[in-house]
VEXROBA-262608 format. One line per field, with one value per residue: residue in one letter; x, y, z of N, C-alpha, C in turn. Coordinates in steps of 0.05 Angstrom, whole numbers, plus 5000, padded with zeros to 4 digits. Atoms other than C-alpha are relative to their C-alpha. Layout:
residues N
type a | ...
nxx X | ...
nyy Y | ...
nzz Z | ...
caxx X | ...
cayy Y | ...
cazz Z | ...
cxx X | ...
cyy Y | ...
czz Z | ...
end
This chain:
residues 184
type x | x | x | x | x | x | x | x | x | x | x | x | x | x | x | x | x | x | x | x | x | x | x | x | x | x | x | x | x | x | x | x | x | x | x | x | x | x | x | x | x | x | x | x | x | x | x | x | x | x | x | x | x | x | x | x | x | x | x | x | x | x | x | x | x | x | x | x | x | x | x | x | x | x | x | x | x | x | x | x | x | x | x | x | x | x | x | x | x | x | x | x | x | x | x | x | x | x | x | x | x | x | x | x | x | x | x | x | x | x | x | x | x | x | x | x | x | x | x | x | x | x | x | x | x | x | x | x | x | x | x | x | x | x | x | x | x | x | x | x | x | x | x | x | x | x | x | x | x | x | x | x | x | x | x | x | x | x | x | x | x | x | x | x | x | x | x | x | x | x | x | x | x | x | x | x | x | x | x | x | x | x | x | x
nxx 5004 | 5024 | 5014 | 5025 | 5019 | 5000 | 5028 | 5010 | 4980 | 4979 | 4980 | 4979 | 4995 | 4997 | 4972 | 4983 | 5001 | 4982 | 4973 | 4996 | 4997 | 4972 | 4985 | 5002 | 4983 | 4974 | 5004 | 5025 | 5011 | 5011 | 5029 | 5011 | 5018 | 5014 | 5019 | 5027 | 5016 | 4993 | 5016 | 5006 | 5026 | 5022 | 5012 | 4994 | 4984 | 4972 | 4995 | 5001 | 4976 | 4977 | 5003 | 4992 | 4971 | 4988 | 5004 | 4983 | 4972 | 4998 | 4988 | 5021 | 4992 | 4978 | 5012 | 5015 | 5014 | 4999 | 5024 | 4995 | 4979 | 4997 | 4974 | 4979 | 4997 | 4986 | 4972 | 4987 | 4997 | 4976 | 4975 | 4996 | 4995 | 4974 | 5004 | 5027 | 5004 | 5024 | 5001 | 5021 | 4998 | 5006 | 4995 | 4991 | 4977 | 5009 | 4995 | 4988 | 4972 | 4988 | 4999 | 4980 | 4973 | 4995 | 4995 | 4975 | 5004 | 4993 | 5025 | 5000 | 5024 | 5003 | 4992 | 5025 | 5010 | 4981 | 4981 | 4973 | 4992 | 4995 | 4978 | 4978 | 4994 | 4974 | 4988 | 5016 | 5021 | 4999 | 5023 | 5002 | 5024 | 5022 | 5009 | 4977 | 4997 | 4973 | 4982 | 5008 | 4988 | 4971 | 4992 | 5006 | 4977 | 4976 | 5002 | 4999 | 4973 | 4978 | 5008 | 4986 | 5014 | 5025 | 4994 | 4992 | 5024 | 5017 | 4988 | 5003 | 5028 | 5008 | 4990 | 5011 | 5029 | 5004 | 4998 | 5021 | 5026 | 4998 | 5025 | 4997 | 4996 | 5024 | 5021 | 4995 | 5005 | 5029 | 5012 | 4992 | 5017 | 5027 | 4999 | 4997 | 5026 | 5019 | 4994 | 5007
nyy 4980 | 5007 | 4978 | 5008 | 4979 | 4977 | 4997 | 4973 | 4982 | 4993 | 5021 | 4992 | 5017 | 4983 | 4991 | 5024 | 5007 | 4981 | 5009 | 5026 | 4993 | 4995 | 5024 | 5019 | 4991 | 5012 | 5028 | 5006 | 5024 | 4995 | 5003 | 4991 | 5018 | 4983 | 5013 | 4988 | 5003 | 4984 | 4976 | 4992 | 5013 | 4987 | 4977 | 4975 | 4980 | 5006 | 5024 | 4993 | 4984 | 5018 | 5015 | 4982 | 4997 | 5025 | 5001 | 4979 | 5009 | 5027 | 5018 | 5017 | 5028 | 5001 | 4997 | 5024 | 4997 | 5026 | 5006 | 5001 | 5020 | 5009 | 4993 | 5016 | 4990 | 4974 | 5006 | 5011 | 4978 | 4985 | 5015 | 5002 | 4974 | 4989 | 4974 | 4992 | 4971 | 4988 | 4974 | 4984 | 4971 | 4997 | 5027 | 5000 | 5018 | 5020 | 5028 | 5014 | 4993 | 5016 | 5028 | 5003 | 4997 | 5023 | 5023 | 4994 | 4991 | 4972 | 4985 | 4972 | 4988 | 4971 | 4985 | 4990 | 5012 | 5015 | 5016 | 4993 | 5010 | 5029 | 5002 | 4980 | 4996 | 5009 | 5019 | 5025 | 4996 | 4974 | 4982 | 4981 | 4983 | 5016 | 4990 | 5000 | 5027 | 5003 | 5009 | 5028 | 5016 | 5000 | 5018 | 5027 | 5007 | 5005 | 5027 | 5019 | 5000 | 5006 | 5021 | 4997 | 4979 | 5011 | 5017 | 4984 | 4987 | 5020 | 5009 | 4977 | 4996 | 5020 | 4992 | 4975 | 5001 | 5018 | 4984 | 4980 | 5013 | 5019 | 5003 | 4994 | 4972 | 4987 | 5006 | 4984 | 4972 | 4996 | 5001 | 4975 | 4979 | 5003 | 4991 | 4970 | 4989 | 5005 | 4984 | 4972
nzz 4979 | 4985 | 4986 | 4987 | 4992 | 5018 | 5008 | 5000 | 5009 | 4981 | 5000 | 5019 | 5024 | 5024 | 5001 | 5006 | 5028 | 5015 | 4995 | 5014 | 5028 | 5004 | 4994 | 5022 | 5022 | 4996 | 4991 | 5013 | 4989 | 4973 | 4997 | 4975 | 4987 | 4980 | 4983 | 5000 | 5024 | 5023 | 4999 | 5028 | 5007 | 4985 | 5014 | 4987 | 5015 | 4998 | 5016 | 5029 | 5006 | 5001 | 5025 | 5022 | 4998 | 5009 | 5029 | 5011 | 4998 | 5011 | 4980 | 4988 | 4998 | 4981 | 4973 | 4991 | 4975 | 4989 | 4984 | 4971 | 4994 | 4972 | 4987 | 5013 | 5027 | 4998 | 4994 | 5025 | 5019 | 4991 | 5005 | 5029 | 5012 | 5001 | 4986 | 4991 | 5001 | 4987 | 5012 | 4988 | 4997 | 4972 | 4987 | 4973 | 4998 | 5019 | 4994 | 5023 | 5001 | 4979 | 5008 | 5021 | 4989 | 4983 | 5017 | 5014 | 5028 | 5003 | 4997 | 5007 | 4990 | 5003 | 4977 | 4988 | 4975 | 4983 | 5015 | 4994 | 4975 | 5005 | 5020 | 4999 | 5028 | 5010 | 4982 | 4999 | 5020 | 5014 | 4998 | 5022 | 4998 | 5012 | 5026 | 5017 | 5011 | 5011 | 4978 | 4994 | 5022 | 4995 | 4979 | 5010 | 5017 | 4983 | 4989 | 5022 | 5011 | 4981 | 4981 | 4974 | 4986 | 4991 | 4978 | 4977 | 4990 | 4988 | 4974 | 4981 | 4995 | 4981 | 4973 | 4989 | 4994 | 4977 | 4976 | 4999 | 4996 | 4978 | 4986 | 4972 | 4997 | 5009 | 4981 | 4975 | 5007 | 5003 | 4973 | 4986 | 5011 | 4988 | 4971 | 4999 | 5008 | 4979 | 4976 | 5006
caxx 5928 | 5877 | 5826 | 5768 | 5706 | 5698 | 5623 | 5616 | 5653 | 5691 | 5727 | 5763 | 5755 | 5748 | 5817 | 5846 | 5820 | 5855 | 5919 | 5909 | 5902 | 5973 | 5998 | 5973 | 6016 | 6078 | 6049 | 5996 | 5986 | 5965 | 5895 | 5851 | 5816 | 5763 | 5727 | 5652 | 5598 | 5606 | 5583 | 5585 | 5523 | 5483 | 5437 | 5465 | 5501 | 5569 | 5566 | 5548 | 5604 | 5654 | 5626 | 5636 | 5707 | 5724 | 5696 | 5732 | 5799 | 5784 | 5799 | 5734 | 5765 | 5821 | 5773 | 5748 | 5696 | 5700 | 5633 | 5626 | 5686 | 5693 | 5750 | 5790 | 5777 | 5798 | 5862 | 5876 | 5864 | 5914 | 5965 | 5955 | 5963 | 6026 | 6000 | 5942 | 5915 | 5868 | 5849 | 5798 | 5785 | 5758 | 5780 | 5786 | 5836 | 5829 | 5821 | 5839 | 5904 | 5920 | 5903 | 5945 | 6005 | 5998 | 5999 | 6059 | 6029 | 6062 | 6010 | 5995 | 5945 | 5917 | 5942 | 5874 | 5844 | 5879 | 5918 | 5981 | 5980 | 5986 | 6035 | 6102 | 6115 | 6173 | 6187 | 6130 | 6086 | 6072 | 6025 | 5999 | 5949 | 5881 | 5867 | 5935 | 5927 | 5994 | 6029 | 5990 | 6012 | 6084 | 6085 | 6051 | 6107 | 6161 | 6135 | 6125 | 6196 | 6234 | 6222 | 6275 | 6238 | 6172 | 6202 | 6234 | 6168 | 6130 | 6178 | 6177 | 6101 | 6091 | 6135 | 6108 | 6034 | 6041 | 6062 | 6007 | 5950 | 5972 | 5909 | 5934 | 5957 | 5896 | 5849 | 5880 | 5877 | 5804 | 5786 | 5826 | 5787 | 5720 | 5741 | 5761 | 5695 | 5655 | 5690 | 5674
cayy 1981 | 1968 | 2018 | 2011 | 2052 | 2097 | 2102 | 2177 | 2239 | 2252 | 2186 | 2216 | 2164 | 2219 | 2246 | 2176 | 2163 | 2226 | 2201 | 2131 | 2162 | 2188 | 2123 | 2083 | 2125 | 2094 | 2029 | 2006 | 1939 | 1971 | 1955 | 1980 | 1933 | 1966 | 1936 | 1948 | 1949 | 1979 | 2051 | 2060 | 2015 | 2060 | 2115 | 2166 | 2228 | 2209 | 2139 | 2167 | 2218 | 2163 | 2123 | 2183 | 2192 | 2119 | 2124 | 2190 | 2161 | 2094 | 2057 | 2021 | 1953 | 1970 | 1979 | 1918 | 1928 | 1868 | 1873 | 1865 | 1828 | 1785 | 1797 | 1741 | 1768 | 1839 | 1811 | 1773 | 1836 | 1875 | 1819 | 1815 | 1889 | 1924 | 1990 | 2012 | 2082 | 2123 | 2182 | 2212 | 2286 | 2279 | 2224 | 2210 | 2159 | 2111 | 2038 | 2017 | 2055 | 2021 | 1953 | 1962 | 1986 | 1930 | 1879 | 1915 | 1941 | 2005 | 2057 | 2125 | 2170 | 2239 | 2291 | 2299 | 2287 | 2234 | 2203 | 2244 | 2218 | 2147 | 2157 | 2191 | 2218 | 2185 | 2139 | 2089 | 2113 | 2173 | 2232 | 2278 | 2336 | 2304 | 2349 | 2337 | 2274 | 2287 | 2279 | 2215 | 2188 | 2208 | 2169 | 2108 | 2110 | 2114 | 2050 | 2015 | 2034 | 2015 | 1948 | 1963 | 2027 | 1990 | 1938 | 1990 | 2029 | 1965 | 1943 | 2012 | 2016 | 1951 | 1975 | 2045 | 2029 | 1971 | 2022 | 2071 | 2020 | 1982 | 1954 | 1961 | 2032 | 2054 | 2019 | 2052 | 2120 | 2111 | 2090 | 2149 | 2195 | 2167 | 2177 | 2249 | 2263 | 2230 | 2270 | 2335
cazz 8392 | 8446 | 8473 | 8521 | 8537 | 8476 | 8475 | 8485 | 8461 | 8526 | 8516 | 8456 | 8401 | 8349 | 8368 | 8368 | 8298 | 8273 | 8305 | 8276 | 8207 | 8215 | 8245 | 8185 | 8138 | 8169 | 8198 | 8148 | 8184 | 8250 | 8275 | 8331 | 8379 | 8422 | 8481 | 8477 | 8426 | 8357 | 8366 | 8290 | 8287 | 8334 | 8312 | 8361 | 8336 | 8362 | 8333 | 8265 | 8270 | 8285 | 8226 | 8180 | 8205 | 8194 | 8123 | 8109 | 8132 | 8100 | 8164 | 8178 | 8165 | 8214 | 8273 | 8310 | 8364 | 8410 | 8446 | 8521 | 8549 | 8611 | 8660 | 8627 | 8557 | 8578 | 8607 | 8542 | 8501 | 8543 | 8537 | 8461 | 8450 | 8430 | 8460 | 8503 | 8492 | 8536 | 8492 | 8540 | 8542 | 8613 | 8661 | 8734 | 8758 | 8700 | 8718 | 8647 | 8650 | 8716 | 8688 | 8626 | 8666 | 8717 | 8661 | 8629 | 8564 | 8539 | 8556 | 8526 | 8560 | 8549 | 8598 | 8633 | 8701 | 8742 | 8685 | 8699 | 8770 | 8741 | 8683 | 8691 | 8621 | 8584 | 8642 | 8650 | 8593 | 8550 | 8560 | 8506 | 8502 | 8488 | 8429 | 8396 | 8353 | 8320 | 8387 | 8401 | 8333 | 8349 | 8414 | 8382 | 8330 | 8384 | 8415 | 8348 | 8327 | 8390 | 8423 | 8476 | 8494 | 8497 | 8543 | 8588 | 8594 | 8608 | 8663 | 8696 | 8690 | 8728 | 8785 | 8790 | 8785 | 8834 | 8886 | 8867 | 8871 | 8932 | 8964 | 9035 | 9028 | 8989 | 9036 | 9097 | 9062 | 9046 | 9117 | 9145 | 9099 | 9122 | 9195 | 9180 | 9145 | 9200 | 9254 | 9219
cxx 4973 | 4989 | 4976 | 4982 | 5001 | 4972 | 4989 | 5023 | 5022 | 5021 | 5020 | 5005 | 5004 | 5029 | 5018 | 4999 | 5016 | 5029 | 5005 | 5003 | 5030 | 5017 | 5000 | 5018 | 5028 | 4998 | 4973 | 4987 | 4988 | 4970 | 4992 | 4980 | 4987 | 4980 | 4973 | 4987 | 5008 | 4982 | 4993 | 4974 | 4977 | 4990 | 5007 | 5019 | 5029 | 5008 | 5001 | 5024 | 5024 | 4999 | 5009 | 5030 | 5014 | 4998 | 5019 | 5030 | 5005 | 5013 | 4980 | 5008 | 5023 | 4990 | 4984 | 4988 | 4995 | 4975 | 5008 | 5019 | 4999 | 5027 | 5023 | 5005 | 5014 | 5030 | 5014 | 5004 | 5024 | 5025 | 5006 | 5007 | 5029 | 5000 | 4972 | 4999 | 4975 | 4998 | 4979 | 5006 | 4993 | 5003 | 5007 | 5025 | 4992 | 5008 | 5014 | 5029 | 5015 | 5003 | 5021 | 5029 | 5007 | 5008 | 5026 | 4997 | 5009 | 4975 | 5004 | 4973 | 4999 | 5006 | 4975 | 4995 | 5022 | 5021 | 5029 | 5010 | 5007 | 5025 | 5020 | 5011 | 5029 | 5015 | 4985 | 4976 | 5004 | 4974 | 5000 | 4975 | 4977 | 4991 | 5023 | 5005 | 5027 | 5020 | 4994 | 5013 | 5030 | 5008 | 4993 | 5024 | 5025 | 4999 | 5002 | 5029 | 5022 | 4991 | 5014 | 4986 | 4973 | 5003 | 5007 | 4975 | 4982 | 5011 | 4996 | 4971 | 4990 | 5009 | 4987 | 4970 | 4994 | 5001 | 4976 | 4973 | 5001 | 4975 | 5001 | 5002 | 4975 | 4977 | 5002 | 4994 | 4970 | 4986 | 5007 | 4983 | 4972 | 5000 | 5002 | 4973 | 4979 | 5004 | 4993 | 4970
cyy 4994 | 5025 | 4988 | 5024 | 5025 | 5008 | 5028 | 5020 | 5006 | 4978 | 5002 | 4983 | 5017 | 5011 | 4976 | 4993 | 5018 | 4991 | 4974 | 5004 | 5006 | 4975 | 4981 | 5008 | 4987 | 4970 | 4990 | 4974 | 5003 | 4997 | 5010 | 4979 | 5015 | 4983 | 5014 | 4996 | 5020 | 5025 | 5010 | 4988 | 5013 | 5023 | 5027 | 5017 | 4993 | 4975 | 5005 | 5017 | 4982 | 4983 | 5016 | 5003 | 4975 | 4997 | 5021 | 4992 | 4973 | 4980 | 4982 | 4971 | 4997 | 5002 | 4976 | 5006 | 4971 | 4992 | 5000 | 4977 | 4992 | 5009 | 4986 | 5010 | 5027 | 4995 | 4990 | 5022 | 5018 | 4985 | 4997 | 5026 | 5008 | 5026 | 5002 | 5030 | 5008 | 5028 | 5019 | 5030 | 5008 | 4973 | 5004 | 4983 | 4975 | 4972 | 4986 | 5007 | 4984 | 4971 | 4995 | 5002 | 4977 | 4975 | 5005 | 5006 | 5029 | 5016 | 5029 | 5011 | 5030 | 5013 | 5014 | 4986 | 4987 | 4984 | 5008 | 4991 | 4970 | 4996 | 5022 | 5001 | 4992 | 4981 | 4973 | 5001 | 5027 | 5015 | 5019 | 5017 | 4986 | 5010 | 5003 | 4972 | 4995 | 4990 | 4971 | 4982 | 4998 | 4980 | 4971 | 4991 | 4994 | 4972 | 4979 | 4997 | 4989 | 4979 | 5002 | 5021 | 4989 | 4982 | 5015 | 5014 | 4980 | 4992 | 5022 | 5004 | 4980 | 5007 | 5024 | 4998 | 4981 | 5015 | 5019 | 4987 | 4979 | 4999 | 5008 | 5030 | 5016 | 4995 | 5016 | 5030 | 5006 | 4999 | 5025 | 5024 | 4999 | 5009 | 5030 | 5013 | 4996 | 5017 | 5029 | 5004
czz 5013 | 5014 | 5014 | 5005 | 4982 | 4991 | 4999 | 4994 | 5020 | 5001 | 4977 | 4975 | 4975 | 4998 | 4994 | 4971 | 4982 | 5003 | 4984 | 4970 | 4994 | 5004 | 4976 | 4976 | 5002 | 5007 | 4989 | 5011 | 5028 | 5000 | 5028 | 5010 | 5023 | 5016 | 4999 | 4973 | 4978 | 5000 | 4972 | 4990 | 5014 | 4984 | 5013 | 4984 | 5000 | 4984 | 4970 | 4992 | 4998 | 4974 | 4976 | 5000 | 4989 | 4969 | 4987 | 5000 | 4988 | 5019 | 5013 | 5004 | 5020 | 5029 | 5006 | 5027 | 5011 | 5016 | 5030 | 5006 | 5029 | 5011 | 4986 | 4971 | 5000 | 5004 | 4975 | 4980 | 5008 | 4993 | 4970 | 4987 | 5000 | 5016 | 5010 | 5000 | 5014 | 4989 | 5011 | 5001 | 5029 | 5013 | 5029 | 5002 | 4984 | 5008 | 4977 | 4997 | 5021 | 4992 | 4979 | 5011 | 5018 | 4984 | 4984 | 4971 | 4998 | 4997 | 4992 | 5009 | 4995 | 5027 | 5011 | 5026 | 5016 | 4985 | 5006 | 5028 | 4998 | 4983 | 5005 | 4971 | 4994 | 5018 | 5000 | 4981 | 4987 | 5005 | 4977 | 5005 | 4985 | 4973 | 4980 | 4988 | 4987 | 5021 | 5008 | 4979 | 5003 | 5021 | 4993 | 4983 | 5016 | 5011 | 4978 | 4990 | 5018 | 5020 | 5027 | 5017 | 5011 | 5024 | 5025 | 5012 | 5014 | 5028 | 5021 | 5008 | 5021 | 5028 | 5011 | 5006 | 5022 | 5026 | 5003 | 5006 | 5021 | 5017 | 5029 | 5005 | 4993 | 5018 | 5026 | 4995 | 4998 | 5028 | 5016 | 4990 | 5011 | 5029 | 5002 | 4993 | 5022 | 5025 | 4996 | 5002
end
């Protein structure tokens, strides 16, 4: 399972770790790969909280922080993942969700901010309430259990997100917005 940007509480790693605890009960070989530095090595409160959770759930060896990744390395991590999860409790239009979907990685995102405008639940990904780790674990299990479902979601994600992040359409919309603001 691949995650990115979990350095502060609003990114929801603490909820994800609770879900992962449930996931491991059925899928003991699952691992987490996280882009970014190991926050459990920091002295800040959140990093220490995450470290305590990992210890309590005995999952520290299942979490691999990958450090700062280049564009190519990020792409490789997406391609190597079975699932991408965005467990944020607050999020705008998530670039990482768009990237995962464009590459065709089955994506699960919290139902917050702009994520529901990117993922159509049960069609091109899954959405769950950000404070419901049991539901996140359930959707991870659905993807792990059903390769055909994972493939179907991946195929649909590539098609749907390609339309939503079209450079020409988005560029024109942005220019039109600037013209509207300037005329006011």
